[in-house]
N, C-alpha and C positions, 0 to 999 in steps of 0.2 A: 277323172283321174285325180289322184292326190297331188297336193302342192307341197309335199315334203320331200324334196330330193335329198339324197345322202350327201352329195357334194356338188360342186359346180361342174362336174364332168359327165353328167347323164345326157343321153340323147333326148329323153322325155322324162317327165316326172314318173315316179312309181305309181302304177294304176291301183285303183281300189280292187279288192279281191272279189269281183263279181264277174260272171261270164261276159257281159257286154263290155265292161271296162277292159278286161283282159284281151278280148277280141280286138277292140279298138287299138290297144297298145301294140299288139302283135302285128296288126295291119301296118303300123309305122315302122317297127324295128325289125321285123322278119316276115314280110307278107307271104313269102314262099311256103310258110308253114301253116297258113290258114286252113287248108283242107285237112291237114293232119290234126289240127286242133279240133275241128268239127267232128271228125271221125272219132277221136278219143272222147270228146264230150258225149257223143251219142252212145258210145260203149259204157261210159260212166253212168249215164242216166238209166240205161238198160239194166246194168248191174244193181243200181240203187233200187229199182223196182223189184227185180228178182230177189234180192237179199233183204228187202224191206229195211234198208239202212241208207243213211246219207253218207256213209264213209267213202264210197267210190266217188261221189261228187266232191267231197271235201279234198280227197286226194288229187282229183283232177285240177281243182282250183290251185292247190299248193304247187303241184308240178308245173303248171303253166305260169304261175306267179314267179316261181324260181327261174324258169327258162327265160321269161321276159326280163327278169332282173339282170340276168347275164347279158342278154342282147342289148339292153338299154344302157349298159355301162361298158364303155370301150375297154377299160382296164380288165374287167372280168372276161369280156368277150375275147380279147387277145390271148389271155392266159388259157382260156378254154380251147381255143383253136390250136394253140401251140401244143397243149397237152394231147389233144385228140390226134394231132398229126404224128405224134411220137409213140402212140400206144402200141403199134405193131413194129417198132424198131427192132432190127436184128440184134442189137445189143440189149440183153435183158435188163441191165442196170438203167438204161435210158427208158425202156418201156415201163419199168417199175416206177421210176421217178415221175413219168408222165401220168401214170395211174394215181399216184399220190397227189400230184398237182390237180388233176381233174377232180378228185374227191375233195380237195381243199376248196376249189372254186365252187363246186356244188354246195358244199357246207356253208361257205360264206354267203352265197346267194340265198340259201334257205333261211339262215339266221336273219338276214336283212328283211325278208318278207314276213317272217314270223314276228318281227319287231320286238 
């Protein structure tokens, strides 16, 4: 794992963008998603072989790096959870604001992992 945390509030340092490092990080911050991660990894590698392209694997790495970034940072995790809980609110304005907030969280996490 990297030793370059964004701030003093991370649960763990940001992991390197390798399958093993991402899996180890997920095991700490969100172990309930390990099976999902493996399934998506298998799908990405299958597509990579079929397409003769590394893009599915690169996409898998970025997606999981982003999701781990959210899970390892309590501030982003709380914002994400609040936004998700309001996505299906009866009030369209609340649901739309939740969608904007969720998009902002995902964008912030992706910017962080792309460095």
